[in-house]
N, C-alpha and C positions, 0 to 999 in steps of 0.2 A: 644146456644153453645152446652152444653152436652145434650144427649138425655135421656129422662126419660123412664125407662123400668118398666112395671108393674110386679107384682109378678107372674102372670100367664104366662108371656113371658120368664121367667127364667127357663132354664133347670137345675134341681137340681144337677144332676150328669152326668158328661161326659160319664160315662160307658153306658148310654142308647143310645149313638150314637157311635157305634164301628168305629174306624178309624178317627173320627173327631178330629181336632187339633186346637190349638191356634197358633199364629205366633211365640211365644217364643219356643214352642216345635220344630217347624220346624227350627227356627234359630239355636237352639242348635245342631240339627242334621246336618245342612248344614255347620256351622262354627266351630263346635267342642268346642263351648264355649257359655255361656249365652249372649244373646243380651244385650246391654246397655239399660237403660231405654229410652234414646232418640231414639235408633235404633228401639226398640220394638214399641214405640209410632208412629214413622214415617212409619214403615211397616204396622202396624195395621190401621193407618189412610188411607193409600193408598188402602189397601185391602178392607176396609169397603166401600170406594168410588166405587171401582170396583164391589163389591157385589150389591150396590144400582143401578149402571148402568145396570148390567146384569140381575138382578132379578126383579127390580122395587120395591123391598121391602126397607123400610127405613133403615134397619140395619140387619147385620147377626144375627143368633141365639146367645144367651148368655148362658154361663154356669158358675157355681161357681167352680173356680179352685184354688188349693193350691198355696199360694204365694211362689214365688221363694226365697224371702228374708224375713225372719221373720215368725211369726206364723199366722195362719188363712187362709181365702180364700178371693178371690175377684172376681167380675164379669168380665168375659172376653168374647170377641167375639170368636166363634168357626166356623170352616169351614169344609166342607165335604172332604173326601179323594181325590176327583177329583180336588181339589184346591191346593193340596200340591206342585205340580210342579211349579205352578205360584207363590205361596208364596215363594218357594225356590229361584226362580229367583229374586223376589223383595228383599229378604234378601241379596242376593249377591250384587245387585245394591246399596242398601242403605249402606251396610257395606263397600263396595269399595269406595264409594263417601266420606265417613268419614275417609278413610285411606290414600287417595292420597296425601294430603298435608304433611304428615309426613313420606313418604316413606313406607307406609303400616305397620308402627309400631303401635301396639295397645297401647293406653294410657288410664289410668283410667279417667273417667269423673266425678271425685269427686270435681272439682272446684279448686283443689290444683295446678294443672299444666295445661297448655294449650295443646290441641291436636296438635297444631302447634309447640310445643317445639322442638328446634333443626332445624327449617327450616328458610329459608331466609324470608318467609312471616312474621314470628314472629319478626325477627330482624328489618324488615322494618316498620311493622305496629302494632307491639305489644304494650303493656302498656309502657308509657313513651316516645313514639315516636310521634312527631308532624307531622301533615299531611299538 
């Protein structure tokens, strides 16, 4: 499942790679908001697959990046500036797919409400509806 990364494969600071980005940085620029965790995971997964297809390397480079929520850092894949346009397109695709069902209204993904809230799909197939 998850890939193991040895200490020598980790870039300690993103500052050693000027212009390199993670998908969350691109997502914030493109959408004007933070990606949800699900969006970030989906975009990241797809971009990592593309990296492997194009480069033949098992995974993109990793860097320790400041967490968006909370304290500390975590290991994230980073991509060169030449990949920003492609990541931007992927962010738009993933974000729009998650918005279509509710008329492009953003909903929190905290488990308290459904992203289908207010749609016919929820009325037809939501909790409490028999199939």
